[in-house]
VMD Tcl script that draws the C-alpha trace (Angstrom):
set ca {
  {0.07 -0.05 -0.03}
  {1.57 3.40 -1.28}
  {0.20 6.57 0.80}
  {0.42 9.90 -0.51}
  {-0.35 13.18 0.95}
  {-2.06 15.98 -0.70}
  {-1.59 19.26 1.26}
  {-4.68 20.94 -0.63}
  {-6.78 18.56 0.90}
  {-7.08 16.99 4.74}
  {-7.65 13.44 3.23}
  {-4.66 11.15 2.29}
  {-4.94 9.63 -0.96}
  {-4.33 5.78 -0.73}
  {-2.99 3.53 -3.60}
  {-2.37 -0.20 -3.62}
  {0.75 -1.77 -5.12}
  {0.31 -5.58 -6.09}
  {3.36 -7.24 -6.17}
  {3.51 -10.74 -7.55}
  {5.87 -13.17 -6.09}
  {6.95 -16.74 -6.73}
  {6.45 -19.93 -4.34}
  {10.06 -20.28 -4.07}
  {10.35 -17.08 -2.07}
  {7.49 -18.34 0.07}
  {9.04 -21.58 0.73}
  {12.66 -20.46 1.11}
  {11.60 -17.65 3.52}
  {9.84 -20.28 5.81}
  {6.89 -17.94 6.33}
  {3.30 -17.48 5.78}
  {2.10 -15.26 2.90}
  {1.04 -12.75 5.45}
  {4.11 -13.00 7.33}
  {6.25 -12.52 4.00}
  {4.22 -9.67 2.62}
  {4.41 -7.80 5.94}
  {8.27 -8.42 5.85}
  {8.61 -7.15 2.41}
  {6.39 -4.20 3.03}
  {8.98 -3.64 5.99}
  {11.93 -3.84 3.70}
  {10.13 -1.32 1.41}
  {9.60 1.26 4.15}
  {13.16 0.62 5.28}
  {14.91 1.35 2.00}
  {12.43 4.46 1.24}
  {13.65 5.79 4.88}
  {17.35 5.23 3.66}
  {16.54 7.07 0.78}
  {14.99 9.98 2.39}
  {11.74 9.41 0.75}
  {9.99 8.70 4.03}
  {10.80 10.05 7.43}
  {11.11 7.64 10.17}
  {7.38 8.27 11.57}
  {6.20 8.08 7.95}
  {8.16 4.82 7.48}
  {7.14 3.26 10.63}
  {3.23 4.02 9.67}
  {4.03 2.64 6.30}
  {4.82 -0.93 7.58}
  {2.02 -0.64 10.53}
  {5.00 -0.50 13.14}
  {5.10 1.86 15.98}
  {7.89 4.23 15.81}
  {9.93 2.66 18.77}
  {9.59 -0.76 17.11}
  {10.58 0.54 13.76}
  {13.59 2.40 15.09}
  {14.43 -1.14 17.44}
  {14.45 -3.16 13.82}
  {16.48 -0.63 12.08}
  {19.02 -1.17 15.07}
  {18.73 -4.93 14.46}
  {19.72 -4.34 10.88}
  {22.45 -1.94 11.51}
  {20.78 0.96 9.71}
  {21.28 4.26 11.52}
  {18.15 5.67 12.73}
  {19.57 9.26 12.44}
  {19.32 9.76 8.68}
  {21.21 13.12 8.16}
  {23.45 14.54 5.39}
  {26.79 16.07 6.19}
  {24.90 19.57 6.18}
  {22.39 18.96 8.52}
  {24.85 17.21 11.06}
  {26.95 20.49 10.61}
  {23.81 22.48 11.45}
  {23.15 20.29 14.14}
  {26.74 20.63 15.82}
  {26.73 24.25 15.30}
  {26.12 26.09 18.97}
  {25.24 29.56 17.40}
}
mol new
graphics top color blue
foreach p $ca { graphics top sphere $p radius 0.5 }
foreach p [lrange $ca 0 end-1] q [lrange $ca 1 end] { graphics top cylinder $p $q radius 0.2 }
display resetview
């Protein structure tokens, strides 16, 4: 499910993404279809977060996780929770 926000309206526009996957993926994962789909949605949210297309909160929401759990899962995957570029880090460290 892909969520798009239209600032001119108060409602979110919801779109659905259908992604076919082979039985082999299901078998090798050892997961049920719903568990595999949840994992794939989580991995997509992680990648969109890494690419700075989703904020931490929006990425957590995208995969139906609480923010703290999403942060924990990022740490488990050794993905930094703070996703700032060098200029943003410099701004944060500047004590003006």
